C-alpha positions as CSV (number, residue, x, y, z in Angstrom):
1,M,20.6,51.6,74.8
2,I,20.1,55.3,76.6
3,T,21.3,58.6,75.0
4,Y,21.4,61.7,76.8
5,D,22.4,64.4,73.7
6,R,21.7,67.5,76.2
7,L,22.8,69.0,79.2
8,F,20.5,69.7,82.4
9,I,21.8,73.4,82.4
10,A,19.3,76.1,84.7
11,G,16.7,73.7,84.9
12,S,16.5,73.1,81.1
13,W,17.7,70.7,78.6
14,T,20.2,72.5,76.3
15,A,23.0,71.4,73.7
16,P,26.6,71.1,75.4
17,S,29.4,73.2,73.9
18,S,31.0,69.8,72.8
19,P,28.6,67.7,70.7
20,E,30.8,64.3,71.7
21,L,29.3,61.6,73.5
22,L,30.8,59.7,76.1
23,N,29.9,55.7,75.5
24,I,28.9,54.6,79.0
25,L,30.0,50.6,79.5
26,S,28.8,48.5,82.2
27,P,31.7,47.3,84.6
28,H,30.1,43.5,83.7
29,D,31.2,43.1,81.0
30,Q,32.2,46.1,78.9
31,A,28.9,46.4,76.7
32,V,28.0,49.8,76.2
33,I,24.4,50.6,77.8
34,G,24.6,54.4,76.7
35,R,26.2,57.7,75.6
36,A,25.9,61.1,77.5
37,A,26.7,64.5,76.8
38,Q,30.0,65.7,78.9
39,A,29.9,69.4,80.5
40,Q,33.1,71.4,79.2
41,P,34.4,74.8,81.2
42,A,32.3,76.3,78.6
43,D,29.3,74.8,79.9
44,V,30.2,75.2,83.5
45,D,29.9,78.8,82.7
46,R,26.7,79.0,81.6
47,A,25.0,77.0,84.4
48,V,27.1,79.8,87.2
49,L,25.5,82.6,85.3
50,A,22.6,81.1,85.1
51,A,22.7,79.7,89.2
52,R,23.9,83.5,89.6
53,A,20.8,85.5,88.5
54,A,18.7,83.0,90.0
55,F,20.1,83.8,93.6
56,D,20.6,87.5,93.5
57,E,17.8,88.0,91.6
58,G,15.1,85.7,91.2
59,P,12.4,83.9,94.0
60,W,14.1,81.0,95.2
61,P,15.9,82.3,98.3
62,S,13.3,84.4,99.9
63,A,10.3,81.9,99.1
64,P,8.7,81.0,102.7
65,P,10.7,77.5,104.0
66,A,7.5,76.3,103.6
67,E,6.9,76.4,99.8
68,R,10.9,74.8,99.7
69,V,9.5,72.1,102.0
70,A,6.7,71.1,99.6
71,V,9.4,71.4,96.2
72,I,11.6,68.8,97.8
73,R,8.5,67.3,99.0
74,R,7.2,66.6,95.1
75,F,10.5,65.7,93.8
76,N,11.3,63.2,96.7
77,A,7.4,61.5,95.7
78,L,8.8,61.0,91.7
79,R,11.9,59.6,93.0
80,E,10.0,57.2,95.2
81,A,7.8,56.3,92.5
82,N,10.9,55.6,89.6
83,A,12.9,53.5,92.3
84,E,12.8,50.6,90.3
85,K,14.2,52.3,87.0
86,I,16.6,54.0,89.3
87,A,18.2,51.1,91.0
88,T,18.6,49.6,87.5
89,L,20.3,52.1,86.1
90,I,23.1,52.4,89.1
91,A,23.6,48.4,89.1
92,A,24.4,48.8,85.3
93,E,26.8,52.3,85.8
94,N,28.2,50.8,88.6
95,G,28.1,47.1,89.1
96,S,26.7,47.4,92.3
97,A,24.5,44.5,93.1
98,R,20.4,45.0,92.2
99,W,19.4,44.0,95.6
100,F,21.8,46.8,97.1
101,T,20.7,49.7,94.7
102,L,16.9,48.9,95.3
103,A,17.4,48.8,99.0
104,G,19.4,51.7,98.7
105,Q,15.9,53.8,97.6
106,S,14.3,53.4,101.1
107,G,17.5,55.0,102.6
108,L,17.1,58.1,100.2
109,T,13.1,58.7,101.4
110,R,14.8,58.2,105.6
111,Q,17.2,61.0,104.1
112,A,14.6,63.2,102.9
113,N,12.3,63.0,105.8
114,A,15.4,63.8,107.8
115,Y,16.0,66.8,106.0
116,L,12.3,67.4,105.4
117,K,11.8,67.7,109.2
118,A,14.7,69.5,110.1
119,A,13.9,72.0,107.7
120,E,10.4,72.5,109.4
121,E,11.9,72.9,112.7
122,F,14.3,74.9,112.2
123,G,15.3,78.4,113.0
124,W,15.1,80.7,110.1
125,E,14.7,83.5,112.1
126,E,15.0,84.0,115.7
127,E,15.0,86.6,118.7
128,L,17.7,86.0,121.5
129,E,17.0,87.5,125.0
130,S,19.9,90.0,126.4
131,S,22.5,88.7,128.9
132,D,23.1,91.9,129.7
133,P,20.2,93.2,132.2
134,D,20.7,96.9,131.6
135,S,20.6,96.5,127.3
136,T,17.5,97.2,125.5
137,A,18.7,96.2,122.8
138,R,17.4,93.1,120.8
139,S,18.9,90.8,118.6
140,L,17.3,89.0,115.3
141,V,19.4,85.9,114.2
142,R,18.1,84.9,110.7
143,R,19.8,81.9,109.0
144,E,19.8,82.6,104.9
145,P,21.0,80.8,102.0
146,V,24.9,81.2,101.5
147,G,24.4,81.6,97.6
148,V,25.5,79.5,95.1
149,V,26.8,75.8,95.6
150,A,29.1,73.9,93.5
151,A,28.2,70.3,94.7
152,V,30.4,67.8,93.6
153,I,29.5,63.9,93.9
154,P,31.9,60.8,93.6
155,W,30.4,57.5,91.3
156,N,29.8,54.9,94.4
157,S,26.2,56.0,95.4
158,P,25.2,58.9,93.0
159,F,21.9,59.3,94.1
160,S,22.8,59.0,97.9
161,A,25.5,61.4,97.5
162,A,23.5,63.8,95.3
163,Y,20.8,63.5,98.3
164,A,22.9,64.4,101.3
165,K,23.9,67.7,99.4
166,I,20.8,69.3,97.1
167,V,18.7,68.6,99.1
168,P,19.4,70.3,102.1
169,A,21.0,72.8,99.8
170,L,17.6,73.8,98.0
171,L,16.0,73.9,101.4
172,A,17.6,76.4,102.2
173,G,16.8,78.4,99.5
174,N,20.4,77.7,97.6
175,A,21.1,77.5,93.8
176,V,22.8,74.6,93.2
177,I,25.0,73.2,90.0
178,L,25.3,69.5,90.8
179,K,28.4,68.1,89.5
180,A,28.4,64.3,88.8
181,S,31.0,61.2,87.5
182,P,31.2,60.9,84.2
183,E,30.1,56.8,84.9
184,N,26.9,58.3,86.1
185,S,25.7,60.0,83.1
186,L,22.5,58.2,82.7
187,S,21.2,57.8,86.2
188,M,22.0,61.9,86.8
189,G,20.4,62.3,83.5
190,L,17.4,60.6,85.3
191,L,17.8,62.3,88.5
192,A,17.4,65.8,86.0
193,D,14.8,64.7,84.4
194,L,13.2,64.2,87.9
195,L,14.4,68.0,89.4
196,Q,12.5,69.3,86.2
197,Q,9.3,68.3,87.0
198,V,9.0,69.8,90.2
199,G,8.4,73.1,89.7
200,L,11.7,75.1,90.6
201,P,12.6,78.5,88.8
202,E,15.1,79.1,86.4
203,G,18.9,79.1,86.8
204,V,18.2,76.6,90.6
205,I,19.1,73.7,89.8
206,S,21.9,72.1,87.4
207,V,23.3,69.0,86.4
208,L,26.4,68.6,84.6
209,P,28.6,64.9,84.2
210,A,32.2,66.2,83.5
211,D,36.0,64.9,84.3
212,R,37.9,66.3,86.9
213,E,39.4,69.3,84.5
214,T,35.9,70.3,84.1
215,S,35.1,69.6,88.2
216,E,38.3,71.8,89.1
217,H,36.8,74.9,86.9
218,L,33.4,75.0,88.6
219,V,35.0,74.9,92.0
220,S,37.5,77.7,91.1
221,H,34.4,79.0,89.4
222,P,34.4,82.7,91.6
223,G,30.7,83.0,91.0
224,V,30.4,79.9,93.2
225,D,30.0,80.6,96.9
226,K,30.2,77.5,98.8
227,I,31.5,73.9,97.9
228,S,30.2,71.2,98.6
229,F,32.4,67.7,97.9
230,T,32.6,64.1,98.3
231,G,35.0,62.0,97.2
232,S,39.0,61.4,98.1
233,T,40.9,62.8,100.5
234,A,43.6,63.7,98.0
235,A,41.3,65.5,95.8
236,G,39.4,67.0,99.3
237,R,43.1,69.0,100.2
238,R,43.4,70.3,96.5
239,I,39.3,71.6,97.1
240,A,40.4,72.9,100.6
241,S,43.1,74.8,99.0
242,I,40.9,76.3,96.6
243,A,38.7,77.2,98.3
244,G,40.8,78.6,100.7
245,E,42.5,81.1,98.4
246,Q,39.2,82.2,97.1
247,L,37.4,82.2,100.9
248,K,34.7,80.2,99.9
249,R,32.5,78.0,102.2
250,V,33.7,74.5,101.9
251,S,32.4,71.1,103.4
252,L,34.1,67.8,102.3
253,E,32.9,64.3,103.0
254,L,36.4,62.3,102.3
255,G,38.1,59.4,102.7
256,G,38.0,56.0,105.4
257,K,39.9,53.2,106.7
258,S,37.6,52.3,109.6
259,A,38.1,50.1,112.1
260,A,35.0,47.4,114.0
261,I,36.4,46.5,117.0
262,I,35.1,43.0,118.0
263,L,35.5,42.5,122.2
264,P,35.7,39.4,123.5
265,D,32.7,38.6,124.8
266,A,31.1,39.3,121.4
267,D,28.7,36.8,119.9
268,L,31.0,36.1,116.9
269,D,28.4,34.6,114.7
270,R,26.3,38.2,114.7
271,A,29.4,40.4,114.7
272,V,30.5,38.4,111.3
273,Q,27.2,38.4,109.9
274,G,26.8,42.6,110.5
275,L,30.5,42.8,109.4
276,K,29.1,41.4,105.8
277,F,27.3,44.7,105.4
278,A,29.6,47.1,107.3
279,S,32.5,46.0,105.8
280,L,31.4,44.6,102.1
281,L,28.2,46.4,100.9
282,N,28.5,47.9,97.8
283,N,31.4,45.6,96.5
284,G,33.7,47.3,99.4
285,E,33.7,50.9,97.2
286,S,31.9,53.0,100.2
287,C,33.8,55.3,102.4
288,I,32.5,54.0,105.4
289,A,33.1,50.2,105.1
290,H,34.8,48.9,108.5
291,T,37.7,47.2,106.5
292,R,40.1,47.0,109.7
293,I,38.7,44.2,111.9
294,L,40.6,44.3,115.2
295,A,40.0,41.0,117.0
296,P,41.5,39.8,120.4
297,R,44.7,37.5,120.7
298,S,42.4,35.1,122.5
299,R,39.7,35.4,119.8
300,Y,42.3,35.7,117.0
301,E,41.9,32.4,115.0
302,E,38.5,31.8,115.5
303,V,37.5,35.8,114.4
304,V,40.0,35.0,110.9
305,A,38.3,31.7,110.2
306,A,34.7,33.3,110.2
307,V,35.5,35.9,108.4
308,Q,37.2,34.0,106.1
309,E,33.8,31.6,105.9
310,L,31.9,34.9,105.1
311,V,34.2,36.4,102.2
312,E,34.1,32.3,100.4
313,S,30.4,32.0,100.9
314,L,29.5,35.2,99.3
315,E,28.4,35.1,95.2
316,V,30.3,37.2,93.3
317,G,29.1,37.6,89.6
318,D,26.2,39.8,87.7
319,P,25.3,42.4,89.3
320,N,21.6,41.5,88.0
321,A,21.3,38.2,89.1
322,T,19.6,36.5,92.2
323,G,22.3,36.1,95.3
324,T,24.6,38.2,94.1
325,F,26.4,40.0,96.6
326,I,30.1,41.2,95.3
327,G,29.4,43.0,91.3
328,P,32.3,44.6,89.5
329,M,34.9,47.5,90.3
330,V,33.2,50.4,88.6
331,R,36.0,51.0,86.2
332,R,39.3,49.0,85.0
333,D,41.6,51.1,86.7
334,Q,39.6,50.5,90.1
335,Q,39.8,47.0,89.8
336,Q,43.5,47.1,89.0
337,R,44.0,49.6,91.7
338,V,42.5,47.1,94.0
339,R,44.7,44.0,92.6
340,D,47.6,45.9,93.2
341,Y,46.8,46.7,96.7
342,I,46.2,42.9,97.4
343,E,49.9,42.2,95.9
344,V,51.2,45.2,98.4
345,G,49.6,43.0,101.0
346,I,51.3,40.3,100.2
347,A,54.6,41.6,99.7
348,E,54.4,43.6,103.1
349,G,54.2,39.6,104.7
350,A,50.9,39.5,105.5
351,R,49.0,36.6,105.8
352,L,46.7,35.8,102.4
353,V,43.7,34.3,104.0
354,T,41.6,33.8,101.3
355,G,41.0,35.5,97.9
356,G,44.1,36.8,96.2
357,P,45.0,39.4,93.2
358,Q,43.4,36.7,90.4
359,V,40.3,37.8,88.7
360,P,37.4,34.8,89.5
361,Q,37.1,32.4,87.1
362,G,34.5,33.2,84.6
363,L,34.9,36.8,85.0
364,E,37.7,38.2,82.9
365,N,35.5,40.4,80.7
366,G,34.3,42.2,83.4
367,Y,36.3,45.0,85.9
368,Y,36.0,41.7,88.6
369,V,37.9,41.3,92.1
370,T,38.6,38.0,94.2
371,P,36.8,39.5,98.0
372,T,40.0,39.2,100.2
373,V,41.1,38.8,103.9
374,F,44.9,39.1,105.5
375,A,45.5,37.7,108.7
376,D,48.7,38.5,110.7
377,V,48.3,42.1,109.8
378,D,50.0,45.7,111.5
379,N,48.7,48.5,112.0
380,S,51.7,50.1,109.9
381,M,51.5,48.3,106.7
382,R,50.2,50.3,103.6
383,I,46.8,47.3,103.0
384,A,46.0,48.8,106.7
385,R,46.6,52.2,106.6
386,E,45.3,53.5,102.7
387,E,41.7,53.5,101.3
388,I,41.8,50.2,99.2
389,F,38.2,51.0,98.2
390,G,37.4,47.6,97.4
391,P,36.6,43.9,98.9
392,V,39.9,43.5,100.7
393,L,39.5,43.0,104.7
394,V,42.5,43.1,106.9
395,V,42.5,41.1,110.5
396,I,44.7,43.0,113.3
397,A,45.2,41.7,116.9
398,Y,44.7,43.8,119.4
399,D,46.1,42.8,123.5
400,D,43.7,44.7,125.5
401,E,40.9,46.9,125.0
402,D,43.2,49.6,125.4
403,D,45.5,48.8,122.6
404,A,42.1,48.0,120.7
405,V,41.1,51.9,120.9
406,R,44.6,52.7,120.2
407,I,45.1,50.8,116.9
408,A,41.6,51.9,115.9
409,N,42.6,55.8,116.6
410,D,46.6,55.1,115.0
411,S,44.6,56.3,111.7
412,E,44.9,59.2,109.3
413,Y,41.3,58.6,109.0
414,G,38.4,58.8,111.7
415,L,34.9,58.3,109.5
416,S,33.4,55.6,110.2
417,G,33.6,52.5,113.1
418,G,31.8,49.6,114.8
419,V,32.3,48.1,118.2
420,W,30.9,44.6,119.1
421,S,30.1,43.3,122.5
422,A,27.3,41.6,124.8
423,D,27.4,44.2,127.2
424,E,26.0,47.4,125.2
425,A,27.2,49.5,128.0
426,H,30.5,48.4,127.9
427,A,30.4,48.7,123.6
428,L,29.3,52.1,124.7
429,A,32.2,53.2,126.5
430,I,34.4,51.8,124.1
431,A,32.6,53.7,121.1
432,R,33.0,57.0,123.2
433,R,36.5,56.8,123.1
434,M,37.0,56.2,119.2
435,R,38.3,59.0,117.5
436,T,35.5,58.7,114.8
437,G,32.6,60.4,113.5
438,T,30.4,57.9,113.4
439,V,30.6,54.9,115.2
440,T,27.4,51.4,115.1
441,V,27.6,49.4,118.6
442,N,26.3,45.9,117.4
443,G,25.3,46.8,113.8
444,A,23.0,49.1,114.7
445,S,21.7,50.3,111.6
446,V,22.7,54.8,111.0
447,G,19.7,57.0,110.7
448,F,19.8,60.3,109.1
449,D,18.6,62.6,111.9
450,G,22.1,63.0,113.6
451,P,25.1,64.3,111.7
452,F,27.6,62.3,109.3
453,G,31.3,63.1,108.6
454,G,34.6,62.6,109.5
455,F,37.0,63.7,112.0
456,K,41.1,64.5,110.8
457,N,41.5,63.9,107.4
458,S,37.9,62.3,106.3
459,G,36.5,65.6,105.9
460,I,35.4,69.0,107.1
461,G,32.1,69.5,108.4
462,R,28.5,67.6,108.3
463,E,25.6,65.5,106.0
464,Y,22.3,64.7,107.2
465,G,19.6,66.5,109.4
466,A,19.3,69.9,110.9
467,V,23.6,69.7,111.1
468,G,24.0,69.1,107.8
469,L,21.1,71.5,106.5
470,A,22.9,74.2,108.2
471,Q,26.0,73.5,106.3
472,Y,24.4,75.5,103.9
473,V,23.4,78.8,105.5
474,E,24.8,82.3,106.4
475,H,23.6,83.9,110.2
476,K,23.0,87.2,110.0
477,T,22.4,89.6,113.4
478,I,20.3,92.3,113.4
479,T,20.1,94.5,116.1
480,L,17.0,96.4,117.2
């Protein structure tokens, strides 16, 4: 059993204000896999005070960008050396299939490399030519760190979410308090262990697992200059209101209800194999999951049958077992939430193609859900409009391409989406019409150099690459 009885505050492991430890349960069988201290408001106050001093008086904000790049390179190398251990911990905490948590480690390397490249090429200080031929003035534009950053992340992909925030924030010269979910106390403890080894100045980084009440204390703290949040749209609205009241800088990566448009000429076998990952990765607990599958009426039943065959072929069970694709939900309340949505779909009159609200046989001790597919779904139904965050797919019929685009865009969300077609140029034309932050064509892998984020209620701001790095700087113009 792993125990973290201290909190990582200001770069050191220190005694928490509350000695009580939280039992971390396995979603697979509810066994206690570890215990960890949880931050309270008093611990947040200590972390913010140290971060404020580190930013206002310390060397990190004014360090040459190359020095900050070198520190992040060391950190990522340490993380790579511990990839197996990290993957094992996340699978144990979250119930994510271990093949997924291990594969995600290479994604972290690509994410870090994109940020590092952006930092090396970033215009930290640039002189602008005047557009006024009669002016002798020169403008010097500096990009400086924004200050103390509260980075609040969800439980579903903790290392990926942490990387998306702390790497660019640190590269830009900020001090950071990372607020993690209690479920991830063990993996985030390991993250803190790695951060302690890379030579960051005192106060620059804290890692605090904590509940929502403590999280609100952090984002409301007057010593915080910027909030970077990933999580639900409801929580994002609350954080945005706090930021608005205090004029804090804020970036929000929120929910999604993404559509995959299967065009009439698509290779259905290829599309369905792509949807296996685009729609059901990480047990369906993914904000970018393509959970609305839009099928042409001319091929509707063919698509429904293919999706049914796919979902029924997926192995559900112990996340550490070879062959498992779908593991348990992270908590009992999340399991119940997904099962309740399945009941809602049945009550709304959608056709239950496969699955249902029952727990898979033999897995009653864990937080498991039977992967489910609904057909004859209207886009006005709750199961087509609300983010379920589990292995539940809906197949919606469309009349023509205009109808497909209309349905895809008829959502309060706009985070991700996909188009499948034998004609890439045609698919690209459809993708350009979709009101969403990222679109994949024929299952192409999403890179980390381009910006990631959402339209509409899926968020504010962007992550990844140079655009993501720019979220953590202020622009200063000096006129000479």
